[in-house]
Biopython code that builds the backbone (N, CA, C, O; Angstrom):
import numpy as np
from Bio.PDB.StructureBuilder import StructureBuilder

atoms = [
    (1, "MET", "N", (-20.210, 20.578, 16.314)),
    (1, "MET", "CA", (-20.638, 19.290, 16.209)),
    (1, "MET", "C", (-19.537, 18.522, 15.906)),
    (1, "MET", "O", (-18.564, 19.031, 15.349)),
    (2, "ARG", "N", (-19.579, 17.196, 16.247)),
    (2, "ARG", "CA", (-18.646, 16.129, 15.746)),
    (2, "ARG", "C", (-19.223, 14.922, 15.174)),
    (2, "ARG", "O", (-20.254, 14.498, 15.696)),
    (3, "ILE", "N", (-18.754, 14.343, 14.247)),
    (3, "ILE", "CA", (-19.269, 12.846, 13.741)),
    (3, "ILE", "C", (-18.652, 11.831, 14.312)),
    (3, "ILE", "O", (-17.426, 11.767, 14.397)),
    (4, "LYS", "N", (-19.402, 11.004, 14.725)),
    (4, "LYS", "CA", (-18.803, 9.790, 15.534)),
    (4, "LYS", "C", (-19.422, 8.506, 14.755)),
    (4, "LYS", "O", (-20.628, 8.279, 14.666)),
    (5, "PHE", "N", (-18.361, 7.686, 14.194)),
    (5, "PHE", "CA", (-18.734, 6.458, 13.568)),
    (5, "PHE", "C", (-18.484, 5.383, 14.498)),
    (5, "PHE", "O", (-17.943, 5.612, 15.580)),
    (6, "ALA", "N", (-18.882, 4.104, 14.112)),
    (6, "ALA", "CA", (-18.741, 2.901, 14.717)),
    (6, "ALA", "C", (-17.196, 2.636, 14.546)),
    (6, "ALA", "O", (-16.519, 3.111, 13.634)),
    (7, "ARG", "N", (-16.702, 1.760, 15.610)),
    (7, "ARG", "CA", (-15.216, 1.427, 15.408)),
    (7, "ARG", "C", (-14.954, 0.871, 14.138)),
    (7, "ARG", "O", (-15.638, -0.030, 13.651)),
    (8, "GLY", "N", (-13.834, 1.466, 13.512)),
    (8, "GLY", "CA", (-13.263, 0.996, 12.260)),
    (8, "GLY", "C", (-14.008, 1.736, 11.004)),
    (8, "GLY", "O", (-13.453, 1.851, 9.911)),
    (9, "GLU", "N", (-15.362, 2.239, 11.285)),
    (9, "GLU", "CA", (-15.992, 2.917, 10.160)),
    (9, "GLU", "C", (-15.270, 4.335, 9.600)),
    (9, "GLU", "O", (-15.150, 4.657, 8.418)),
    (10, "GLN", "N", (-14.886, 4.984, 10.616)),
    (10, "GLN", "CA", (-14.139, 6.377, 10.194)),
    (10, "GLN", "C", (-13.104, 6.225, 9.277)),
    (10, "GLN", "O", (-12.882, 7.040, 8.382)),
    (11, "ARG", "N", (-12.325, 4.993, 9.511)),
    (11, "ARG", "CA", (-11.054, 4.756, 8.568)),
    (11, "ARG", "C", (-11.524, 4.295, 7.315)),
    (11, "ARG", "O", (-10.825, 4.490, 6.320)),
    (12, "LYS", "N", (-12.841, 3.586, 7.206)),
    (12, "LYS", "CA", (-13.425, 3.054, 5.994)),
    (12, "LYS", "C", (-13.981, 4.298, 5.137)),
    (12, "LYS", "O", (-14.069, 4.354, 3.910)),
    (13, "PHE", "N", (-14.292, 5.163, 5.966)),
    (13, "PHE", "CA", (-14.965, 6.517, 5.236)),
    (13, "PHE", "C", (-13.904, 7.286, 4.730)),
    (13, "PHE", "O", (-14.069, 7.613, 3.555)),
    (14, "LEU", "N", (-12.816, 7.692, 5.283)),
    (14, "LEU", "CA", (-11.655, 8.177, 4.703)),
    (14, "LEU", "C", (-11.041, 7.493, 3.407)),
    (14, "LEU", "O", (-10.648, 8.031, 2.372)),
    (15, "ASP", "N", (-11.077, 6.018, 3.801)),
    (15, "ASP", "CA", (-10.473, 5.282, 2.563)),
    (15, "ASP", "C", (-11.416, 5.538, 1.364)),
    (15, "ASP", "O", (-10.918, 5.572, 0.239)),
    (16, "LEU", "N", (-12.611, 5.703, 1.512)),
    (16, "LEU", "CA", (-13.575, 5.696, 0.636)),
    (16, "LEU", "C", (-13.426, 7.398, -0.042)),
    (16, "LEU", "O", (-13.569, 7.737, -1.216)),
    (17, "VAL", "N", (-13.180, 8.040, 0.851)),
    (17, "VAL", "CA", (-12.899, 9.531, 0.206)),
    (17, "VAL", "C", (-11.688, 9.543, -0.507)),
    (17, "VAL", "O", (-11.680, 10.258, -1.509)),
    (18, "ILE", "N", (-10.682, 8.934, -0.240)),
    (18, "ILE", "CA", (-9.256, 8.757, -0.927)),
    (18, "ILE", "C", (-9.658, 8.071, -2.320)),
    (18, "ILE", "O", (-9.222, 8.510, -3.384)),
    (19, "GLU", "N", (-10.374, 7.151, -2.257)),
    (19, "GLU", "CA", (-10.678, 6.292, -3.492)),
    (19, "GLU", "C", (-11.568, 7.072, -4.418)),
    (19, "GLU", "O", (-11.295, 6.999, -5.616)),
    (20, "LYS", "N", (-12.515, 7.753, -4.073)),
    (20, "LYS", "CA", (-13.593, 8.719, -4.872)),
    (20, "LYS", "C", (-12.838, 9.735, -5.339)),
    (20, "LYS", "O", (-13.042, 10.015, -6.520)),
    (21, "THR", "N", (-11.787, 10.560, -4.596)),
    (21, "THR", "CA", (-11.190, 11.567, -5.201)),
    (21, "THR", "C", (-10.019, 11.095, -5.961)),
    (21, "THR", "O", (-9.474, 12.008, -6.582)),
    (22, "SER", "N", (-9.512, 10.023, -6.086)),
    (22, "SER", "CA", (-8.436, 9.568, -6.806)),
    (22, "SER", "C", (-7.091, 10.029, -6.367)),
    (22, "SER", "O", (-6.189, 10.290, -7.165)),
    (23, "SER", "N", (-6.965, 10.139, -4.851)),
    (23, "SER", "CA", (-5.817, 10.782, -4.387)),
    (23, "SER", "C", (-4.929, 9.590, -4.197)),
    (23, "SER", "O", (-5.433, 8.491, -3.965)),
    (24, "PRO", "N", (-3.777, 9.735, -4.273)),
    (24, "PRO", "CA", (-2.772, 8.611, -4.009)),
    (24, "PRO", "C", (-2.543, 8.209, -2.583)),
    (24, "PRO", "O", (-2.046, 7.118, -2.305)),
    (25, "SER", "N", (-2.876, 9.022, -1.748)),
    (25, "SER", "CA", (-2.722, 8.554, -0.224)),
    (25, "SER", "C", (-3.654, 9.572, 0.672)),
    (25, "SER", "O", (-4.437, 10.378, 0.168)),
    (26, "LEU", "N", (-3.465, 9.421, 1.927)),
    (26, "LEU", "CA", (-4.129, 10.149, 2.788)),
    (26, "LEU", "C", (-3.582, 11.745, 2.577)),
    (26, "LEU", "O", (-4.377, 12.677, 2.464)),
    (27, "ARG", "N", (-2.378, 11.890, 2.547)),
    (27, "ARG", "CA", (-1.642, 13.184, 2.368)),
    (27, "ARG", "C", (-2.075, 14.045, 1.025)),
    (27, "ARG", "O", (-1.964, 15.262, 0.872)),
    (28, "GLY", "N", (-2.546, 13.170, 0.188)),
    (28, "GLY", "CA", (-3.098, 13.571, -1.282)),
    (28, "GLY", "C", (-4.293, 14.419, -1.040)),
    (28, "GLY", "O", (-4.616, 15.236, -1.902)),
    (29, "LEU", "N", (-4.991, 14.295, 0.075)),
    (29, "LEU", "CA", (-6.496, 14.973, 0.273)),
    (29, "LEU", "C", (-6.299, 16.389, 0.592)),
    (29, "LEU", "O", (-7.208, 17.215, 0.671)),
    (30, "LEU", "N", (-4.883, 16.645, 0.795)),
    (30, "LEU", "CA", (-4.524, 18.063, 1.188)),
    (30, "LEU", "C", (-4.528, 18.977, 0.161)),
    (30, "LEU", "O", (-4.644, 20.193, 0.313)),
    (31, "GLN", "N", (-4.383, 18.305, -1.051)),
    (31, "GLN", "CA", (-4.322, 19.014, -2.229)),
    (31, "GLN", "C", (-5.687, 19.720, -2.705)),
    (31, "GLN", "O", (-5.751, 20.573, -3.590)),
    (32, "PHE", "N", (-6.769, 19.213, -1.961)),
    (32, "PHE", "CA", (-8.177, 19.903, -2.411)),
    (32, "PHE", "C", (-8.451, 21.124, -1.518)),
    (32, "PHE", "O", (-9.581, 21.592, -1.382)),
    (33, "GLY", "N", (-7.253, 21.656, -0.863)),
    (33, "GLY", "CA", (-7.376, 22.919, -0.053)),
    (33, "GLY", "C", (-7.991, 22.890, 1.389)),
    (33, "GLY", "O", (-8.444, 23.881, 1.962)),
    (34, "PHE", "N", (-7.943, 21.498, 1.943)),
    (34, "PHE", "CA", (-8.399, 21.749, 3.358)),
    (34, "PHE", "C", (-7.337, 22.214, 4.080)),
    (34, "PHE", "O", (-6.154, 21.943, 3.873)),
    (35, "ASP", "N", (-7.925, 23.144, 5.202)),
    (35, "ASP", "CA", (-6.883, 23.745, 6.146)),
    (35, "ASP", "C", (-6.697, 22.955, 7.444)),
    (35, "ASP", "O", (-6.864, 23.423, 8.571)),
    (36, "VAL", "N", (-6.279, 21.520, 7.108)),
    (36, "VAL", "CA", (-6.029, 20.772, 8.306)),
    (36, "VAL", "C", (-4.807, 20.389, 8.130)),
    (36, "VAL", "O", (-4.399, 20.260, 6.976)),
    (37, "PRO", "N", (-3.915, 20.110, 9.285)),
    (37, "PRO", "CA", (-2.515, 19.675, 9.305)),
    (37, "PRO", "C", (-2.634, 18.115, 9.148)),
    (37, "PRO", "O", (-3.561, 17.491, 9.664)),
    (38, "TYR", "N", (-1.584, 17.487, 8.363)),
    (38, "TYR", "CA", (-1.333, 16.314, 8.225)),
    (38, "TYR", "C", (-1.581, 15.322, 9.454)),
    (38, "TYR", "O", (-2.287, 14.314, 9.460)),
    (39, "SER", "N", (-0.855, 15.838, 10.445)),
    (39, "SER", "CA", (-0.893, 15.165, 11.786)),
    (39, "SER", "C", (-2.274, 14.891, 12.421)),
    (39, "SER", "O", (-2.537, 13.905, 13.109)),
    (40, "THR", "N", (-3.215, 16.002, 12.067)),
    (40, "THR", "CA", (-4.309, 15.929, 12.484)),
    (40, "THR", "C", (-5.280, 15.085, 11.609)),
    (40, "THR", "O", (-6.255, 14.530, 12.116)),
    (41, "LEU", "N", (-4.986, 15.000, 10.258)),
    (41, "LEU", "CA", (-5.683, 14.191, 9.435)),
    (41, "LEU", "C", (-5.289, 12.540, 9.841)),
    (41, "LEU", "O", (-6.134, 11.649, 9.754)),
    (42, "LYS", "N", (-4.050, 12.326, 10.238)),
    (42, "LYS", "CA", (-3.610, 10.945, 10.593)),
    (42, "LYS", "C", (-4.260, 10.814, 11.994)),
    (42, "LYS", "O", (-4.375, 9.642, 12.352)),
    (43, "ASN", "N", (-4.584, 11.483, 12.624)),
    (43, "ASN", "CA", (-5.505, 11.139, 13.941)),
    (43, "ASN", "C", (-6.791, 10.755, 13.530)),
    (43, "ASN", "O", (-7.328, 9.762, 14.020)),
    (44, "TYR", "N", (-7.311, 11.417, 12.717)),
    (44, "TYR", "CA", (-8.647, 11.044, 12.096)),
    (44, "TYR", "C", (-8.681, 9.668, 11.627)),
    (44, "TYR", "O", (-9.522, 8.833, 11.957)),
    (45, "TYR", "N", (-7.602, 9.476, 10.747)),
    (45, "TYR", "CA", (-7.585, 8.017, 9.911)),
    (45, "TYR", "C", (-7.165, 7.015, 11.300)),
    (45, "TYR", "O", (-7.606, 5.868, 11.222)),
    (46, "ASN", "N", (-6.597, 7.248, 12.183)),
    (46, "ASN", "CA", (-6.497, 6.340, 13.368)),
    (46, "ASN", "C", (-7.595, 6.258, 14.278)),
    (46, "ASN", "O", (-7.598, 5.392, 15.153)),
    (47, "GLU", "N", (-8.544, 7.094, 14.150)),
    (47, "GLU", "CA", (-9.666, 7.057, 15.014)),
    (47, "GLU", "C", (-9.311, 7.600, 16.377)),
    (47, "GLU", "O", (-9.969, 7.340, 17.384)),
    (48, "SER", "N", (-8.348, 8.289, 16.360)),
    (48, "SER", "CA", (-7.949, 8.985, 17.707)),
    (48, "SER", "C", (-8.936, 10.341, 18.049)),
    (48, "SER", "O", (-9.230, 10.698, 19.190)),
    (49, "ARG", "N", (-9.309, 10.908, 16.977)),
    (49, "ARG", "CA", (-10.219, 11.899, 17.179)),
    (49, "ARG", "C", (-11.279, 11.803, 16.169)),
    (49, "ARG", "O", (-11.222, 11.254, 15.069)),
    (50, "LEU", "N", (-12.310, 12.460, 16.749)),
    (50, "LEU", "CA", (-13.683, 12.384, 15.884)),
    (50, "LEU", "C", (-13.643, 13.527, 14.799)),
    (50, "LEU", "O", (-13.035, 14.585, 14.966)),
    (51, "LEU", "N", (-14.365, 13.194, 13.658)),
    (51, "LEU", "CA", (-14.265, 14.096, 12.527)),
    (51, "LEU", "C", (-15.188, 15.390, 12.938)),
    (51, "LEU", "O", (-16.307, 15.185, 13.408)),
    (52, "PRO", "N", (-14.736, 16.627, 12.765)),
    (52, "PRO", "CA", (-15.623, 17.984, 12.959)),
    (52, "PRO", "C", (-16.619, 17.819, 12.011)),
    (52, "PRO", "O", (-16.422, 17.095, 11.035)),
    (53, "GLY", "N", (-17.721, 18.435, 12.190)),
    (53, "GLY", "CA", (-18.832, 18.349, 11.246)),
    (53, "GLY", "C", (-18.751, 18.908, 9.954)),
    (53, "GLY", "O", (-19.212, 18.415, 8.925)),
    (54, "ASP", "N", (-18.028, 20.151, 10.095)),
    (54, "ASP", "CA", (-18.012, 20.909, 8.815)),
    (54, "ASP", "C", (-16.694, 20.326, 7.800)),
    (54, "ASP", "O", (-16.747, 20.496, 6.582)),
    (55, "PHE", "N", (-15.668, 19.713, 8.380)),
    (55, "PHE", "CA", (-14.702, 18.979, 7.802)),
    (55, "PHE", "C", (-15.501, 17.612, 7.065)),
    (55, "PHE", "O", (-15.234, 17.333, 5.896)),
    (56, "PHE", "N", (-16.220, 17.023, 7.635)),
    (56, "PHE", "CA", (-17.004, 15.948, 7.263)),
    (56, "PHE", "C", (-17.885, 16.559, 6.111)),
    (56, "PHE", "O", (-17.675, 16.039, 5.016)),
    (57, "ASP", "N", (-18.671, 17.391, 6.133)),
    (57, "ASP", "CA", (-19.528, 17.947, 5.196)),
    (57, "ASP", "C", (-18.637, 18.132, 3.873)),
    (57, "ASP", "O", (-18.973, 17.602, 2.814)),
    (58, "ASP", "N", (-17.426, 18.952, 4.005)),
    (58, "ASP", "CA", (-16.519, 19.339, 3.044)),
    (58, "ASP", "C", (-15.939, 17.860, 2.417)),
    (58, "ASP", "O", (-15.895, 17.705, 1.197)),
    (59, "LEU", "N", (-15.583, 16.995, 3.172)),
    (59, "LEU", "CA", (-15.140, 15.615, 2.528)),
    (59, "LEU", "C", (-16.200, 15.080, 1.682)),
    (59, "LEU", "O", (-15.951, 14.713, 0.534)),
    (60, "CYS", "N", (-17.264, 15.021, 2.139)),
    (60, "CYS", "CA", (-18.463, 14.316, 1.527)),
    (60, "CYS", "C", (-18.893, 15.249, -0.098)),
    (60, "CYS", "O", (-19.377, 14.699, -1.087)),
    (61, "ALA", "N", (-18.579, 16.620, 0.007)),
    (61, "ALA", "CA", (-18.992, 17.355, -1.257)),
    (61, "ALA", "C", (-17.662, 16.939, -2.264)),
    (61, "ALA", "O", (-17.770, 16.466, -3.396)),
    (62, "VAL", "N", (-16.489, 17.217, -1.606)),
    (62, "VAL", "CA", (-15.498, 16.707, -2.381)),
    (62, "VAL", "C", (-15.351, 15.437, -3.223)),
    (62, "VAL", "O", (-14.849, 15.409, -4.346)),
    (63, "ALA", "N", (-15.879, 14.323, -2.510)),
    (63, "ALA", "CA", (-15.816, 13.006, -2.773)),
    (63, "ALA", "C", (-17.190, 12.701, -3.307)),
    (63, "ALA", "O", (-17.359, 11.563, -3.744)),
    (64, "ASN", "N", (-18.110, 13.475, -3.333)),
    (64, "ASN", "CA", (-19.390, 13.448, -3.914)),
    (64, "ASN", "C", (-19.946, 12.121, -3.378)),
    (64, "ASN", "O", (-20.361, 11.273, -4.168)),
    (65, "ILE", "N", (-19.963, 11.905, -1.925)),
    (65, "ILE", "CA", (-20.808, 10.845, -1.452)),
    (65, "ILE", "C", (-21.992, 11.337, -0.837)),
    (65, "ILE", "O", (-22.171, 12.478, -0.410)),
    (66, "ASP", "N", (-22.904, 10.238, -0.827)),
    (66, "ASP", "CA", (-24.529, 10.627, -0.307)),
    (66, "ASP", "C", (-24.419, 10.241, 0.916)),
    (66, "ASP", "O", (-23.822, 9.209, 1.225)),
    (67, "LEU", "N", (-25.011, 11.066, 1.795)),
    (67, "LEU", "CA", (-25.004, 10.889, 3.278)),
    (67, "LEU", "C", (-25.931, 9.912, 3.598)),
    (67, "LEU", "O", (-25.885, 9.366, 4.700)),
    (68, "MET", "N", (-26.850, 9.596, 2.688)),
    (68, "MET", "CA", (-28.041, 8.367, 3.259)),
    (68, "MET", "C", (-27.358, 7.150, 3.355)),
    (68, "MET", "O", (-27.883, 6.312, 4.089)),
    (69, "GLY", "N", (-26.122, 6.794, 2.688)),
    (69, "GLY", "CA", (-25.668, 5.500, 2.611)),
    (69, "GLY", "C", (-24.536, 5.377, 3.874)),
    (69, "GLY", "O", (-23.769, 4.414, 3.861)),
    (70, "LEU", "N", (-24.471, 6.206, 4.774)),
    (70, "LEU", "CA", (-23.366, 6.071, 5.774)),
    (70, "LEU", "C", (-24.388, 6.186, 7.016)),
    (70, "LEU", "O", (-25.475, 6.760, 7.076)),
    (71, "GLU", "N", (-23.719, 5.489, 7.933)),
    (71, "GLU", "CA", (-24.277, 5.286, 9.329)),
    (71, "GLU", "C", (-23.246, 6.059, 10.395)),
    (71, "GLU", "O", (-22.130, 5.616, 10.669)),
    (72, "PHE", "N", (-23.726, 7.108, 10.869)),
    (72, "PHE", "CA", (-22.882, 7.952, 12.025)),
    (72, "PHE", "C", (-23.801, 8.645, 12.944)),
    (72, "PHE", "O", (-25.030, 8.634, 12.872)),
    (73, "GLU", "N", (-23.166, 9.172, 13.705)),
    (73, "GLU", "CA", (-23.987, 10.020, 14.856)),
    (73, "GLU", "C", (-23.296, 11.252, 15.116)),
    (73, "GLU", "O", (-22.070, 11.330, 15.195)),
    (74, "GLU", "N", (-24.145, 12.278, 15.255)),
    (74, "GLU", "CA", (-23.633, 13.503, 15.582)),
    (74, "GLU", "C", (-23.798, 13.844, 17.023)),
    (74, "GLU", "O", (-24.883, 13.778, 17.600)),
    (75, "VAL", "N", (-22.537, 14.257, 17.653)),
    (75, "VAL", "CA", (-22.489, 14.488, 19.087)),
    (75, "VAL", "C", (-22.057, 15.870, 19.174)),
    (75, "VAL", "O", (-21.599, 16.442, 18.184)),
    (76, "ASP", "N", (-22.187, 16.493, 20.407)),
    (76, "ASP", "CA", (-22.003, 17.833, 20.812)),
    (76, "ASP", "C", (-20.407, 17.978, 20.817)),
    (76, "ASP", "O", (-19.784, 16.922, 20.927)),
    (77, "GLU", "N", (-19.730, 19.082, 20.718)),
    (77, "GLU", "CA", (-18.116, 19.394, 20.784)),
    (77, "GLU", "C", (-17.758, 19.026, 22.105)),
    (77, "GLU", "O", (-16.626, 18.546, 22.181)),
    (78, "ASN", "N", (-18.518, 19.125, 23.387)),
    (78, "ASN", "CA", (-17.955, 18.886, 24.640)),
    (78, "ASN", "C", (-18.404, 17.489, 25.179)),
    (78, "ASN", "O", (-18.359, 17.251, 26.386)),
    (79, "TRP", "N", (-18.852, 16.543, 24.239)),
    (79, "TRP", "CA", (-19.336, 15.240, 25.139)),
    (79, "TRP", "C", (-18.195, 14.522, 25.665)),
    (79, "TRP", "O", (-18.520, 13.757, 26.573)),
    (80, "GLY", "N", (-16.969, 14.523, 25.388)),
    (80, "GLY", "CA", (-15.857, 13.885, 25.805)),
    (80, "GLY", "C", (-15.473, 14.559, 27.053)),
    (80, "GLY", "O", (-15.066, 13.856, 27.977)),
    (81, "LYS", "N", (-15.556, 15.907, 27.205)),
    (81, "LYS", "CA", (-15.049, 16.907, 28.288)),
    (81, "LYS", "C", (-15.920, 16.568, 29.551)),
    (81, "LYS", "O", (-15.403, 16.424, 30.659)),
    (82, "ILE", "N", (-17.082, 16.466, 29.356)),
    (82, "ILE", "CA", (-18.180, 16.276, 30.513)),
    (82, "ILE", "C", (-17.647, 14.864, 31.103)),
    (82, "ILE", "O", (-17.412, 14.732, 32.304)),
    (83, "LYS", "N", (-17.502, 13.984, 30.310)),
    (83, "LYS", "CA", (-17.268, 12.445, 30.909)),
    (83, "LYS", "C", (-15.949, 12.493, 31.484)),
    (83, "LYS", "O", (-15.817, 11.941, 32.576)),
    (84, "GLY", "N", (-14.967, 13.036, 30.970)),
    (84, "GLY", "CA", (-13.507, 13.096, 31.364)),
    (84, "GLY", "C", (-13.454, 13.941, 32.712)),
    (84, "GLY", "O", (-12.777, 13.555, 33.665)),
    (85, "GLY", "N", (-14.133, 15.009, 32.741)),
    (85, "GLY", "CA", (-14.078, 15.770, 33.991)),
    (85, "GLY", "C", (-14.827, 15.039, 35.339)),
    (85, "GLY", "O", (-14.437, 15.311, 36.475)),
    (86, "LYS", "N", (-15.865, 14.150, 35.112)),
    (86, "LYS", "CA", (-16.617, 13.376, 36.056)),
    (86, "LYS", "C", (-15.462, 12.461, 36.575)),
    (86, "LYS", "O", (-15.126, 12.379, 37.756)),
    (87, "ILE", "N", (-14.916, 11.805, 35.557)),
    (87, "ILE", "CA", (-14.065, 10.568, 36.003)),
    (87, "ILE", "C", (-12.846, 11.087, 36.531)),
    (87, "ILE", "O", (-12.197, 10.311, 37.233)),
    (88, "GLY", "N", (-12.409, 12.207, 36.347)),
    (88, "GLY", "CA", (-11.084, 12.772, 36.733)),
    (88, "GLY", "C", (-10.879, 13.375, 38.129)),
    (88, "GLY", "O", (-9.848, 13.469, 38.796)),
    (89, "LYS", "N", (-12.053, 13.733, 38.372)),
    (89, "LYS", "CA", (-12.258, 14.484, 39.758)),
    (89, "LYS", "C", (-11.890, 13.483, 40.961)),
    (89, "LYS", "O", (-12.131, 12.276, 40.981)),
    (90, "ARG", "N", (-11.296, 14.192, 41.895)),
    (90, "ARG", "CA", (-10.993, 13.131, 42.875)),
    (90, "ARG", "C", (-11.754, 13.651, 44.247)),
    (90, "ARG", "O", (-11.677, 14.852, 44.506)),
    (91, "LYS", "N", (-12.292, 13.009, 44.896)),
    (91, "LYS", "CA", (-13.014, 13.625, 46.094)),
    (91, "LYS", "C", (-11.961, 13.914, 47.292)),
    (91, "LYS", "O", (-11.062, 13.109, 47.532)),
    (92, "LYS", "N", (-12.095, 14.893, 47.894)),
    (92, "LYS", "CA", (-11.339, 15.387, 49.057)),
    (92, "LYS", "C", (-11.863, 14.874, 50.401)),
    (92, "LYS", "O", (-12.900, 15.465, 50.702)),
    (93, "LEU", "N", (-11.541, 14.107, 51.164)),
    (93, "LEU", "CA", (-12.203, 13.616, 52.257)),
    (93, "LEU", "C", (-11.553, 14.311, 53.609)),
    (93, "LEU", "O", (-10.352, 14.414, 53.857)),
    (94, "TYR", "N", (-12.552, 14.716, 54.339)),
    (94, "TYR", "CA", (-12.151, 15.529, 55.642)),
    (94, "TYR", "C", (-11.553, 14.582, 56.639)),
    (94, "TYR", "O", (-12.140, 13.583, 57.053)),
    (95, "ASP", "N", (-10.204, 15.000, 57.043)),
    (95, "ASP", "CA", (-9.771, 14.068, 58.000)),
    (95, "ASP", "C", (-9.485, 14.790, 59.068)),
    (95, "ASP", "O", (-8.461, 15.469, 58.985)),
    (96, "PRO", "N", (-10.185, 14.846, 60.193)),
    (96, "PRO", "CA", (-10.132, 15.814, 61.635)),
    (96, "PRO", "C", (-8.735, 15.552, 62.116)),
    (96, "PRO", "O", (-8.130, 16.525, 62.566)),
    (97, "ALA", "N", (-8.143, 14.415, 62.091)),
    (97, "ALA", "CA", (-6.931, 14.330, 62.494)),
    (97, "ALA", "C", (-5.601, 15.069, 61.984)),
    (97, "ALA", "O", (-4.680, 15.459, 62.701)),
    (98, "LYS", "N", (-5.705, 15.177, 60.557)),
    (98, "LYS", "CA", (-4.834, 16.033, 59.737)),
    (98, "LYS", "C", (-5.025, 17.453, 60.029)),
    (98, "LYS", "O", (-4.039, 18.189, 60.087)),
    (99, "ASN", "N", (-6.176, 17.890, 60.212)),
    (99, "ASN", "CA", (-6.572, 19.379, 60.283)),
    (99, "ASN", "C", (-6.487, 19.872, 61.609)),
    (99, "ASN", "O", (-6.682, 21.076, 61.775)),
    (100, "SER", "N", (-6.208, 19.085, 62.665)),
    (100, "SER", "CA", (-6.017, 19.602, 64.165)),
    (100, "SER", "C", (-4.610, 20.117, 64.377)),
    (100, "SER", "O", (-3.665, 19.438, 63.975)),
    (101, "SER", "N", (-4.439, 21.122, 64.902)),
    (101, "SER", "CA", (-3.110, 21.577, 65.106)),
    (101, "SER", "C", (-2.788, 21.589, 66.785)),
    (101, "SER", "O", (-1.688, 21.951, 67.200)),
]
sb = StructureBuilder()
sb.init_structure("model")
sb.init_model(0)
sb.init_chain("A")
sb.init_seg("    ")
for serial, (resi, resn, name, xyz) in enumerate(atoms, 1):
    if name == "N":
        sb.init_residue(resn, " ", resi, " ")
    sb.init_atom(name, np.array(xyz, "f"), 0.0, 1.0, " ", f" {name:<3s}", serial, name[0])
structure = sb.get_structure()
């Protein structure tokens, strides 16, 4: 499961977590024992990737954030793969002129 925020809201959520945990920066969140590389954390902050559900729950627990005040949507793990696969397919047309020898 992934957590999908509206545009700009994922960054605001991470800023709220930084503020509530009294971390000096985004890198400071790693001191709480999260097993996430800093580059991945930056991708979450830049909204290049959606937050995983378990990481989102851990962030809410560490920062003591109530889920009722947040607006987000839960999406399946493969929601982008399906869309990308349909867009990326190329139709192969049968051309009898090319196939005749």
